Chimera marker file (.cmm) of the C-alpha trace (Angstrom):
<marker_set name="trace">
<marker id="1" x="42.146" y="-23.709" z="48.650" r="1" g="1" b="0" radius="0.5"/>
<marker id="2" x="42.113" y="-20.142" z="47.356" r="1" g="1" b="0" radius="0.5"/>
<marker id="3" x="38.908" y="-18.196" z="47.650" r="1" g="1" b="0" radius="0.5"/>
<marker id="4" x="37.410" y="-16.807" z="44.426" r="1" g="1" b="0" radius="0.5"/>
<marker id="5" x="37.453" y="-13.095" z="43.876" r="1" g="1" b="0" radius="0.5"/>
<marker id="6" x="34.238" y="-11.149" z="43.935" r="1" g="1" b="0" radius="0.5"/>
<marker id="7" x="33.361" y="-8.975" z="40.999" r="1" g="1" b="0" radius="0.5"/>
<marker id="8" x="33.980" y="-5.813" z="42.999" r="1" g="1" b="0" radius="0.5"/>
<marker id="9" x="37.615" y="-6.771" z="43.610" r="1" g="1" b="0" radius="0.5"/>
<marker id="10" x="38.468" y="-6.960" z="39.901" r="1" g="1" b="0" radius="0.5"/>
<marker id="11" x="39.474" y="-3.991" z="37.783" r="1" g="1" b="0" radius="0.5"/>
<marker id="12" x="37.144" y="-2.938" z="34.939" r="1" g="1" b="0" radius="0.5"/>
<marker id="13" x="39.593" y="-4.405" z="32.413" r="1" g="1" b="0" radius="0.5"/>
<marker id="14" x="39.543" y="-7.765" z="34.188" r="1" g="1" b="0" radius="0.5"/>
<marker id="15" x="35.732" y="-7.686" z="34.455" r="1" g="1" b="0" radius="0.5"/>
<marker id="16" x="35.525" y="-7.103" z="30.704" r="1" g="1" b="0" radius="0.5"/>
<marker id="17" x="38.112" y="-9.805" z="29.963" r="1" g="1" b="0" radius="0.5"/>
<marker id="18" x="36.234" y="-12.473" z="31.893" r="1" g="1" b="0" radius="0.5"/>
<marker id="19" x="32.737" y="-11.354" z="30.870" r="1" g="1" b="0" radius="0.5"/>
<marker id="20" x="31.703" y="-10.129" z="34.281" r="1" g="1" b="0" radius="0.5"/>
<marker id="21" x="30.707" y="-6.664" z="33.058" r="1" g="1" b="0" radius="0.5"/>
<marker id="22" x="27.515" y="-7.797" z="31.367" r="1" g="1" b="0" radius="0.5"/>
<marker id="23" x="24.197" y="-6.191" z="32.160" r="1" g="1" b="0" radius="0.5"/>
<marker id="24" x="21.761" y="-8.276" z="34.152" r="1" g="1" b="0" radius="0.5"/>
<marker id="25" x="19.200" y="-10.226" z="32.086" r="1" g="1" b="0" radius="0.5"/>
<marker id="26" x="16.391" y="-8.055" z="33.474" r="1" g="1" b="0" radius="0.5"/>
<marker id="27" x="17.725" y="-4.985" z="31.683" r="1" g="1" b="0" radius="0.5"/>
<marker id="28" x="17.921" y="-6.866" z="28.373" r="1" g="1" b="0" radius="0.5"/>
<marker id="29" x="14.374" y="-8.154" z="28.848" r="1" g="1" b="0" radius="0.5"/>
<marker id="30" x="13.075" y="-4.646" z="29.620" r="1" g="1" b="0" radius="0.5"/>
<marker id="31" x="14.739" y="-3.211" z="26.498" r="1" g="1" b="0" radius="0.5"/>
<marker id="32" x="13.342" y="-6.040" z="24.338" r="1" g="1" b="0" radius="0.5"/>
<marker id="33" x="9.875" y="-5.491" z="25.790" r="1" g="1" b="0" radius="0.5"/>
<marker id="34" x="10.042" y="-1.758" z="25.107" r="1" g="1" b="0" radius="0.5"/>
<marker id="35" x="11.160" y="-2.323" z="21.498" r="1" g="1" b="0" radius="0.5"/>
<marker id="36" x="8.367" y="-4.877" z="20.994" r="1" g="1" b="0" radius="0.5"/>
<marker id="37" x="5.702" y="-2.546" z="22.374" r="1" g="1" b="0" radius="0.5"/>
<marker id="38" x="6.950" y="0.313" z="20.187" r="1" g="1" b="0" radius="0.5"/>
<marker id="39" x="6.939" y="-1.890" z="17.052" r="1" g="1" b="0" radius="0.5"/>
<marker id="40" x="3.420" y="-3.148" z="17.821" r="1" g="1" b="0" radius="0.5"/>
<marker id="41" x="2.158" y="0.417" z="18.319" r="1" g="1" b="0" radius="0.5"/>
<marker id="42" x="3.686" y="1.547" z="15.014" r="1" g="1" b="0" radius="0.5"/>
<marker id="43" x="2.148" y="-1.415" z="13.183" r="1" g="1" b="0" radius="0.5"/>
<marker id="44" x="-1.273" y="-0.709" z="14.707" r="1" g="1" b="0" radius="0.5"/>
<marker id="45" x="-1.132" y="2.961" z="13.712" r="1" g="1" b="0" radius="0.5"/>
<marker id="46" x="0.170" y="2.154" z="10.224" r="1" g="1" b="0" radius="0.5"/>
<marker id="47" x="-2.547" y="-0.397" z="9.505" r="1" g="1" b="0" radius="0.5"/>
<marker id="48" x="-5.240" y="1.832" z="10.985" r="1" g="1" b="0" radius="0.5"/>
<marker id="49" x="-4.292" y="4.794" z="8.802" r="1" g="1" b="0" radius="0.5"/>
<marker id="50" x="-4.149" y="2.824" z="5.564" r="1" g="1" b="0" radius="0.5"/>
<marker id="51" x="-7.253" y="0.716" z="6.081" r="1" g="1" b="0" radius="0.5"/>
<marker id="52" x="-10.015" y="1.445" z="3.609" r="1" g="1" b="0" radius="0.5"/>
<marker id="53" x="-13.662" y="0.485" z="3.820" r="1" g="1" b="0" radius="0.5"/>
<marker id="54" x="-13.594" y="-0.222" z="0.063" r="1" g="1" b="0" radius="0.5"/>
<marker id="55" x="-12.185" y="-3.439" z="-1.367" r="1" g="1" b="0" radius="0.5"/>
<marker id="56" x="-11.842" y="-3.428" z="-5.156" r="1" g="1" b="0" radius="0.5"/>
<marker id="57" x="-9.948" y="-5.369" z="-7.788" r="1" g="1" b="0" radius="0.5"/>
<marker id="58" x="-9.791" y="-5.836" z="-11.537" r="1" g="1" b="0" radius="0.5"/>
<marker id="59" x="-11.676" y="-8.951" z="-12.574" r="1" g="1" b="0" radius="0.5"/>
<marker id="60" x="-10.736" y="-8.705" z="-16.247" r="1" g="1" b="0" radius="0.5"/>
<marker id="61" x="-9.603" y="-6.320" z="-18.933" r="1" g="1" b="0" radius="0.5"/>
<marker id="62" x="-9.564" y="-6.664" z="-22.679" r="1" g="1" b="0" radius="0.5"/>
<marker id="63" x="-8.013" y="-4.542" z="-25.409" r="1" g="1" b="0" radius="0.5"/>
<marker id="64" x="-10.941" y="-4.001" z="-27.765" r="1" g="1" b="0" radius="0.5"/>
<marker id="65" x="-9.229" y="-1.710" z="-30.256" r="1" g="1" b="0" radius="0.5"/>
<marker id="66" x="-6.372" y="0.721" z="-30.769" r="1" g="1" b="0" radius="0.5"/>
<marker id="67" x="-8.157" y="3.269" z="-28.606" r="1" g="1" b="0" radius="0.5"/>
<marker id="68" x="-10.143" y="1.297" z="-26.018" r="1" g="1" b="0" radius="0.5"/>
<marker id="69" x="-9.829" y="-1.139" z="-23.111" r="1" g="1" b="0" radius="0.5"/>
<marker id="70" x="-12.876" y="-2.724" z="-21.473" r="1" g="1" b="0" radius="0.5"/>
<marker id="71" x="-12.549" y="-3.264" z="-17.711" r="1" g="1" b="0" radius="0.5"/>
<marker id="72" x="-14.583" y="-5.211" z="-15.173" r="1" g="1" b="0" radius="0.5"/>
<marker id="73" x="-14.090" y="-4.205" z="-11.536" r="1" g="1" b="0" radius="0.5"/>
<marker id="74" x="-15.253" y="-6.120" z="-8.468" r="1" g="1" b="0" radius="0.5"/>
<marker id="75" x="-16.140" y="-3.580" z="-5.742" r="1" g="1" b="0" radius="0.5"/>
<marker id="76" x="-17.146" y="-4.229" z="-2.121" r="1" g="1" b="0" radius="0.5"/>
<marker id="77" x="-18.071" y="-1.085" z="-0.203" r="1" g="1" b="0" radius="0.5"/>
<marker id="78" x="-20.565" y="0.514" z="2.175" r="1" g="1" b="0" radius="0.5"/>
<marker id="79" x="-23.851" y="0.416" z="0.241" r="1" g="1" b="0" radius="0.5"/>
<marker id="80" x="-24.993" y="3.935" z="1.086" r="1" g="1" b="0" radius="0.5"/>
<marker id="81" x="-21.856" y="5.715" z="-0.169" r="1" g="1" b="0" radius="0.5"/>
<marker id="82" x="-20.574" y="6.543" z="-3.641" r="1" g="1" b="0" radius="0.5"/>
<marker id="83" x="-17.090" y="5.265" z="-4.488" r="1" g="1" b="0" radius="0.5"/>
<marker id="84" x="-14.380" y="6.793" z="-6.670" r="1" g="1" b="0" radius="0.5"/>
<marker id="85" x="-11.837" y="4.476" z="-8.299" r="1" g="1" b="0" radius="0.5"/>
<marker id="86" x="-8.811" y="5.411" z="-10.388" r="1" g="1" b="0" radius="0.5"/>
<marker id="87" x="-7.708" y="3.146" z="-13.255" r="1" g="1" b="0" radius="0.5"/>
<marker id="88" x="-4.962" y="3.463" z="-15.807" r="1" g="1" b="0" radius="0.5"/>
<marker id="89" x="-3.643" y="1.711" z="-18.882" r="1" g="1" b="0" radius="0.5"/>
<marker id="90" x="0.022" y="1.758" z="-19.875" r="1" g="1" b="0" radius="0.5"/>
<marker id="91" x="2.007" y="0.819" z="-22.944" r="1" g="1" b="0" radius="0.5"/>
<marker id="92" x="5.023" y="-1.515" z="-22.951" r="1" g="1" b="0" radius="0.5"/>
<marker id="93" x="7.294" y="1.430" z="-22.041" r="1" g="1" b="0" radius="0.5"/>
<marker id="94" x="5.262" y="2.106" z="-18.846" r="1" g="1" b="0" radius="0.5"/>
<marker id="95" x="3.890" y="5.400" z="-20.138" r="1" g="1" b="0" radius="0.5"/>
<marker id="96" x="0.207" y="6.039" z="-19.558" r="1" g="1" b="0" radius="0.5"/>
<marker id="97" x="-2.066" y="5.654" z="-22.558" r="1" g="1" b="0" radius="0.5"/>
<marker id="98" x="-5.298" y="5.944" z="-20.554" r="1" g="1" b="0" radius="0.5"/>
<marker id="99" x="-6.244" y="7.275" z="-17.101" r="1" g="1" b="0" radius="0.5"/>
<marker id="100" x="-9.662" y="7.790" z="-15.553" r="1" g="1" b="0" radius="0.5"/>
<marker id="101" x="-11.490" y="8.373" z="-12.291" r="1" g="1" b="0" radius="0.5"/>
<marker id="102" x="-14.633" y="6.256" z="-12.158" r="1" g="1" b="0" radius="0.5"/>
<marker id="103" x="-17.512" y="7.290" z="-9.888" r="1" g="1" b="0" radius="0.5"/>
<marker id="104" x="-19.694" y="4.418" z="-8.702" r="1" g="1" b="0" radius="0.5"/>
<marker id="105" x="-23.051" y="5.626" z="-7.293" r="1" g="1" b="0" radius="0.5"/>
<marker id="106" x="-24.492" y="4.231" z="-4.041" r="1" g="1" b="0" radius="0.5"/>
<marker id="107" x="-26.010" y="0.798" z="-4.436" r="1" g="1" b="0" radius="0.5"/>
<marker id="108" x="-25.305" y="-2.794" z="-3.451" r="1" g="1" b="0" radius="0.5"/>
<marker id="109" x="-22.451" y="-3.611" z="-1.090" r="1" g="1" b="0" radius="0.5"/>
<marker id="110" x="-20.994" y="-5.949" z="-3.709" r="1" g="1" b="0" radius="0.5"/>
<marker id="111" x="-21.103" y="-4.873" z="-7.330" r="1" g="1" b="0" radius="0.5"/>
<marker id="112" x="-19.326" y="-5.576" z="-10.595" r="1" g="1" b="0" radius="0.5"/>
<marker id="113" x="-18.669" y="-2.456" z="-12.659" r="1" g="1" b="0" radius="0.5"/>
<marker id="114" x="-17.924" y="-2.427" z="-16.397" r="1" g="1" b="0" radius="0.5"/>
<marker id="115" x="-16.032" y="0.528" z="-17.846" r="1" g="1" b="0" radius="0.5"/>
<marker id="116" x="-14.639" y="1.376" z="-21.278" r="1" g="1" b="0" radius="0.5"/>
<marker id="117" x="-11.360" y="3.256" z="-20.921" r="1" g="1" b="0" radius="0.5"/>
<marker id="118" x="-10.332" y="5.407" z="-23.870" r="1" g="1" b="0" radius="0.5"/>
<marker id="119" x="-6.630" y="5.007" z="-24.718" r="1" g="1" b="0" radius="0.5"/>
<marker id="120" x="-4.117" y="6.712" z="-27.011" r="1" g="1" b="0" radius="0.5"/>
<marker id="121" x="-2.567" y="3.404" z="-28.124" r="1" g="1" b="0" radius="0.5"/>
<marker id="122" x="-3.094" y="-0.300" z="-27.416" r="1" g="1" b="0" radius="0.5"/>
<marker id="123" x="-2.687" y="-1.057" z="-23.718" r="1" g="1" b="0" radius="0.5"/>
<marker id="124" x="0.023" y="-3.422" z="-22.511" r="1" g="1" b="0" radius="0.5"/>
<marker id="125" x="-1.239" y="-3.442" z="-18.917" r="1" g="1" b="0" radius="0.5"/>
<marker id="126" x="-4.320" y="-2.088" z="-17.140" r="1" g="1" b="0" radius="0.5"/>
<marker id="127" x="-4.524" y="-1.609" z="-13.388" r="1" g="1" b="0" radius="0.5"/>
<marker id="128" x="-6.705" y="-0.294" z="-10.596" r="1" g="1" b="0" radius="0.5"/>
<marker id="129" x="-4.699" y="2.274" z="-8.618" r="1" g="1" b="0" radius="0.5"/>
<marker id="130" x="-7.147" y="2.678" z="-5.736" r="1" g="1" b="0" radius="0.5"/>
<marker id="131" x="-10.668" y="3.321" z="-4.539" r="1" g="1" b="0" radius="0.5"/>
<marker id="132" x="-12.171" y="5.464" z="-1.800" r="1" g="1" b="0" radius="0.5"/>
<marker id="133" x="-15.624" y="6.157" z="-0.429" r="1" g="1" b="0" radius="0.5"/>
<marker id="134" x="-14.674" y="9.584" z="0.937" r="1" g="1" b="0" radius="0.5"/>
<marker id="135" x="-13.652" y="11.513" z="-2.159" r="1" g="1" b="0" radius="0.5"/>
<marker id="136" x="-10.801" y="10.895" z="-4.536" r="1" g="1" b="0" radius="0.5"/>
<marker id="137" x="-8.361" y="8.174" z="-3.444" r="1" g="1" b="0" radius="0.5"/>
<marker id="138" x="-5.191" y="9.524" z="-1.862" r="1" g="1" b="0" radius="0.5"/>
<marker id="139" x="-1.637" y="8.302" z="-2.176" r="1" g="1" b="0" radius="0.5"/>
<marker id="140" x="-1.886" y="7.076" z="-5.767" r="1" g="1" b="0" radius="0.5"/>
<marker id="141" x="0.248" y="7.881" z="-8.779" r="1" g="1" b="0" radius="0.5"/>
<marker id="142" x="-0.838" y="10.852" z="-10.894" r="1" g="1" b="0" radius="0.5"/>
<marker id="143" x="-1.138" y="10.376" z="-14.662" r="1" g="1" b="0" radius="0.5"/>
<marker id="144" x="2.235" y="9.642" z="-16.297" r="1" g="1" b="0" radius="0.5"/>
<marker id="145" x="1.626" y="10.627" z="-19.887" r="1" g="1" b="0" radius="0.5"/>
<marker id="146" x="4.703" y="11.571" z="-21.920" r="1" g="1" b="0" radius="0.5"/>
<marker id="147" x="5.506" y="15.279" z="-22.049" r="1" g="1" b="0" radius="0.5"/>
<marker id="148" x="3.302" y="17.162" z="-24.493" r="1" g="1" b="0" radius="0.5"/>
<marker id="149" x="0.741" y="14.354" z="-24.786" r="1" g="1" b="0" radius="0.5"/>
<marker id="150" x="-2.862" y="15.327" z="-24.089" r="1" g="1" b="0" radius="0.5"/>
<marker id="151" x="-4.727" y="12.608" z="-22.150" r="1" g="1" b="0" radius="0.5"/>
<marker id="152" x="-7.742" y="11.160" z="-23.970" r="1" g="1" b="0" radius="0.5"/>
<marker id="153" x="-11.167" y="12.302" z="-22.820" r="1" g="1" b="0" radius="0.5"/>
<marker id="154" x="-13.161" y="9.853" z="-20.709" r="1" g="1" b="0" radius="0.5"/>
<marker id="155" x="-15.411" y="7.907" z="-20.802" r="1" g="1" b="0" radius="0.5"/>
<marker id="156" x="-15.247" y="6.172" z="-24.171" r="1" g="1" b="0" radius="0.5"/>
<link id1="1" id2="2" r="1" g="1" b="0" radius="0.2"/>
<link id1="2" id2="3" r="1" g="1" b="0" radius="0.2"/>
<link id1="3" id2="4" r="1" g="1" b="0" radius="0.2"/>
<link id1="4" id2="5" r="1" g="1" b="0" radius="0.2"/>
<link id1="5" id2="6" r="1" g="1" b="0" radius="0.2"/>
<link id1="6" id2="7" r="1" g="1" b="0" radius="0.2"/>
<link id1="7" id2="8" r="1" g="1" b="0" radius="0.2"/>
<link id1="8" id2="9" r="1" g="1" b="0" radius="0.2"/>
<link id1="9" id2="10" r="1" g="1" b="0" radius="0.2"/>
<link id1="10" id2="11" r="1" g="1" b="0" radius="0.2"/>
<link id1="11" id2="12" r="1" g="1" b="0" radius="0.2"/>
<link id1="12" id2="13" r="1" g="1" b="0" radius="0.2"/>
<link id1="13" id2="14" r="1" g="1" b="0" radius="0.2"/>
<link id1="14" id2="15" r="1" g="1" b="0" radius="0.2"/>
<link id1="15" id2="16" r="1" g="1" b="0" radius="0.2"/>
<link id1="16" id2="17" r="1" g="1" b="0" radius="0.2"/>
<link id1="17" id2="18" r="1" g="1" b="0" radius="0.2"/>
<link id1="18" id2="19" r="1" g="1" b="0" radius="0.2"/>
<link id1="19" id2="20" r="1" g="1" b="0" radius="0.2"/>
<link id1="20" id2="21" r="1" g="1" b="0" radius="0.2"/>
<link id1="21" id2="22" r="1" g="1" b="0" radius="0.2"/>
<link id1="22" id2="23" r="1" g="1" b="0" radius="0.2"/>
<link id1="23" id2="24" r="1" g="1" b="0" radius="0.2"/>
<link id1="24" id2="25" r="1" g="1" b="0" radius="0.2"/>
<link id1="25" id2="26" r="1" g="1" b="0" radius="0.2"/>
<link id1="26" id2="27" r="1" g="1" b="0" radius="0.2"/>
<link id1="27" id2="28" r="1" g="1" b="0" radius="0.2"/>
<link id1="28" id2="29" r="1" g="1" b="0" radius="0.2"/>
<link id1="29" id2="30" r="1" g="1" b="0" radius="0.2"/>
<link id1="30" id2="31" r="1" g="1" b="0" radius="0.2"/>
<link id1="31" id2="32" r="1" g="1" b="0" radius="0.2"/>
<link id1="32" id2="33" r="1" g="1" b="0" radius="0.2"/>
<link id1="33" id2="34" r="1" g="1" b="0" radius="0.2"/>
<link id1="34" id2="35" r="1" g="1" b="0" radius="0.2"/>
<link id1="35" id2="36" r="1" g="1" b="0" radius="0.2"/>
<link id1="36" id2="37" r="1" g="1" b="0" radius="0.2"/>
<link id1="37" id2="38" r="1" g="1" b="0" radius="0.2"/>
<link id1="38" id2="39" r="1" g="1" b="0" radius="0.2"/>
<link id1="39" id2="40" r="1" g="1" b="0" radius="0.2"/>
<link id1="40" id2="41" r="1" g="1" b="0" radius="0.2"/>
<link id1="41" id2="42" r="1" g="1" b="0" radius="0.2"/>
<link id1="42" id2="43" r="1" g="1" b="0" radius="0.2"/>
<link id1="43" id2="44" r="1" g="1" b="0" radius="0.2"/>
<link id1="44" id2="45" r="1" g="1" b="0" radius="0.2"/>
<link id1="45" id2="46" r="1" g="1" b="0" radius="0.2"/>
<link id1="46" id2="47" r="1" g="1" b="0" radius="0.2"/>
<link id1="47" id2="48" r="1" g="1" b="0" radius="0.2"/>
<link id1="48" id2="49" r="1" g="1" b="0" radius="0.2"/>
<link id1="49" id2="50" r="1" g="1" b="0" radius="0.2"/>
<link id1="50" id2="51" r="1" g="1" b="0" radius="0.2"/>
<link id1="51" id2="52" r="1" g="1" b="0" radius="0.2"/>
<link id1="52" id2="53" r="1" g="1" b="0" radius="0.2"/>
<link id1="53" id2="54" r="1" g="1" b="0" radius="0.2"/>
<link id1="54" id2="55" r="1" g="1" b="0" radius="0.2"/>
<link id1="55" id2="56" r="1" g="1" b="0" radius="0.2"/>
<link id1="56" id2="57" r="1" g="1" b="0" radius="0.2"/>
<link id1="57" id2="58" r="1" g="1" b="0" radius="0.2"/>
<link id1="58" id2="59" r="1" g="1" b="0" radius="0.2"/>
<link id1="59" id2="60" r="1" g="1" b="0" radius="0.2"/>
<link id1="60" id2="61" r="1" g="1" b="0" radius="0.2"/>
<link id1="61" id2="62" r="1" g="1" b="0" radius="0.2"/>
<link id1="62" id2="63" r="1" g="1" b="0" radius="0.2"/>
<link id1="63" id2="64" r="1" g="1" b="0" radius="0.2"/>
<link id1="64" id2="65" r="1" g="1" b="0" radius="0.2"/>
<link id1="65" id2="66" r="1" g="1" b="0" radius="0.2"/>
<link id1="66" id2="67" r="1" g="1" b="0" radius="0.2"/>
<link id1="67" id2="68" r="1" g="1" b="0" radius="0.2"/>
<link id1="68" id2="69" r="1" g="1" b="0" radius="0.2"/>
<link id1="69" id2="70" r="1" g="1" b="0" radius="0.2"/>
<link id1="70" id2="71" r="1" g="1" b="0" radius="0.2"/>
<link id1="71" id2="72" r="1" g="1" b="0" radius="0.2"/>
<link id1="72" id2="73" r="1" g="1" b="0" radius="0.2"/>
<link id1="73" id2="74" r="1" g="1" b="0" radius="0.2"/>
<link id1="74" id2="75" r="1" g="1" b="0" radius="0.2"/>
<link id1="75" id2="76" r="1" g="1" b="0" radius="0.2"/>
<link id1="76" id2="77" r="1" g="1" b="0" radius="0.2"/>
<link id1="77" id2="78" r="1" g="1" b="0" radius="0.2"/>
<link id1="78" id2="79" r="1" g="1" b="0" radius="0.2"/>
<link id1="79" id2="80" r="1" g="1" b="0" radius="0.2"/>
<link id1="80" id2="81" r="1" g="1" b="0" radius="0.2"/>
<link id1="81" id2="82" r="1" g="1" b="0" radius="0.2"/>
<link id1="82" id2="83" r="1" g="1" b="0" radius="0.2"/>
<link id1="83" id2="84" r="1" g="1" b="0" radius="0.2"/>
<link id1="84" id2="85" r="1" g="1" b="0" radius="0.2"/>
<link id1="85" id2="86" r="1" g="1" b="0" radius="0.2"/>
<link id1="86" id2="87" r="1" g="1" b="0" radius="0.2"/>
<link id1="87" id2="88" r="1" g="1" b="0" radius="0.2"/>
<link id1="88" id2="89" r="1" g="1" b="0" radius="0.2"/>
<link id1="89" id2="90" r="1" g="1" b="0" radius="0.2"/>
<link id1="90" id2="91" r="1" g="1" b="0" radius="0.2"/>
<link id1="91" id2="92" r="1" g="1" b="0" radius="0.2"/>
<link id1="92" id2="93" r="1" g="1" b="0" radius="0.2"/>
<link id1="93" id2="94" r="1" g="1" b="0" radius="0.2"/>
<link id1="94" id2="95" r="1" g="1" b="0" radius="0.2"/>
<link id1="95" id2="96" r="1" g="1" b="0" radius="0.2"/>
<link id1="96" id2="97" r="1" g="1" b="0" radius="0.2"/>
<link id1="97" id2="98" r="1" g="1" b="0" radius="0.2"/>
<link id1="98" id2="99" r="1" g="1" b="0" radius="0.2"/>
<link id1="99" id2="100" r="1" g="1" b="0" radius="0.2"/>
<link id1="100" id2="101" r="1" g="1" b="0" radius="0.2"/>
<link id1="101" id2="102" r="1" g="1" b="0" radius="0.2"/>
<link id1="102" id2="103" r="1" g="1" b="0" radius="0.2"/>
<link id1="103" id2="104" r="1" g="1" b="0" radius="0.2"/>
<link id1="104" id2="105" r="1" g="1" b="0" radius="0.2"/>
<link id1="105" id2="106" r="1" g="1" b="0" radius="0.2"/>
<link id1="106" id2="107" r="1" g="1" b="0" radius="0.2"/>
<link id1="107" id2="108" r="1" g="1" b="0" radius="0.2"/>
<link id1="108" id2="109" r="1" g="1" b="0" radius="0.2"/>
<link id1="109" id2="110" r="1" g="1" b="0" radius="0.2"/>
<link id1="110" id2="111" r="1" g="1" b="0" radius="0.2"/>
<link id1="111" id2="112" r="1" g="1" b="0" radius="0.2"/>
<link id1="112" id2="113" r="1" g="1" b="0" radius="0.2"/>
<link id1="113" id2="114" r="1" g="1" b="0" radius="0.2"/>
<link id1="114" id2="115" r="1" g="1" b="0" radius="0.2"/>
<link id1="115" id2="116" r="1" g="1" b="0" radius="0.2"/>
<link id1="116" id2="117" r="1" g="1" b="0" radius="0.2"/>
<link id1="117" id2="118" r="1" g="1" b="0" radius="0.2"/>
<link id1="118" id2="119" r="1" g="1" b="0" radius="0.2"/>
<link id1="119" id2="120" r="1" g="1" b="0" radius="0.2"/>
<link id1="120" id2="121" r="1" g="1" b="0" radius="0.2"/>
<link id1="121" id2="122" r="1" g="1" b="0" radius="0.2"/>
<link id1="122" id2="123" r="1" g="1" b="0" radius="0.2"/>
<link id1="123" id2="124" r="1" g="1" b="0" radius="0.2"/>
<link id1="124" id2="125" r="1" g="1" b="0" radius="0.2"/>
<link id1="125" id2="126" r="1" g="1" b="0" radius="0.2"/>
<link id1="126" id2="127" r="1" g="1" b="0" radius="0.2"/>
<link id1="127" id2="128" r="1" g="1" b="0" radius="0.2"/>
<link id1="128" id2="129" r="1" g="1" b="0" radius="0.2"/>
<link id1="129" id2="130" r="1" g="1" b="0" radius="0.2"/>
<link id1="130" id2="131" r="1" g="1" b="0" radius="0.2"/>
<link id1="131" id2="132" r="1" g="1" b="0" radius="0.2"/>
<link id1="132" id2="133" r="1" g="1" b="0" radius="0.2"/>
<link id1="133" id2="134" r="1" g="1" b="0" radius="0.2"/>
<link id1="134" id2="135" r="1" g="1" b="0" radius="0.2"/>
<link id1="135" id2="136" r="1" g="1" b="0" radius="0.2"/>
<link id1="136" id2="137" r="1" g="1" b="0" radius="0.2"/>
<link id1="137" id2="138" r="1" g="1" b="0" radius="0.2"/>
<link id1="138" id2="139" r="1" g="1" b="0" radius="0.2"/>
<link id1="139" id2="140" r="1" g="1" b="0" radius="0.2"/>
<link id1="140" id2="141" r="1" g="1" b="0" radius="0.2"/>
<link id1="141" id2="142" r="1" g="1" b="0" radius="0.2"/>
<link id1="142" id2="143" r="1" g="1" b="0" radius="0.2"/>
<link id1="143" id2="144" r="1" g="1" b="0" radius="0.2"/>
<link id1="144" id2="145" r="1" g="1" b="0" radius="0.2"/>
<link id1="145" id2="146" r="1" g="1" b="0" radius="0.2"/>
<link id1="146" id2="147" r="1" g="1" b="0" radius="0.2"/>
<link id1="147" id2="148" r="1" g="1" b="0" radius="0.2"/>
<link id1="148" id2="149" r="1" g="1" b="0" radius="0.2"/>
<link id1="149" id2="150" r="1" g="1" b="0" radius="0.2"/>
<link id1="150" id2="151" r="1" g="1" b="0" radius="0.2"/>
<link id1="151" id2="152" r="1" g="1" b="0" radius="0.2"/>
<link id1="152" id2="153" r="1" g="1" b="0" radius="0.2"/>
<link id1="153" id2="154" r="1" g="1" b="0" radius="0.2"/>
<link id1="154" id2="155" r="1" g="1" b="0" radius="0.2"/>
<link id1="155" id2="156" r="1" g="1" b="0" radius="0.2"/>
</marker_set>
């Protein structure tokens, strides 16, 4: 009975042909562990940098006239700090027709804020772009009024 060859006796081409040139499973496990740790660290940093202590959303909005939208915002925040929120209204072509920064003074941790947003035309959609308790919110879209259009003065 012939004796089997050891891996060291085969040429590199033969090792590749018969699948004997593979890395040991320990190396694959170490690489997978390193990739997993790196991904977890990036996720932790990403979530930590974007976390806000203010939670706000639009409860309702209603087009009251050609030049006004009434908004109701639900805001949860640290009670001792003022909050700035940015809202906008857009027409059906996605051009801004209203844009405002709303300052909410210190008060209850949970509050509902009503605001009348002056618009240039009837609003097709109204949205809350962001809120922050440490100055103006960052990372939000600037006003997108058509060229040459002067934004309406706020508040209504």
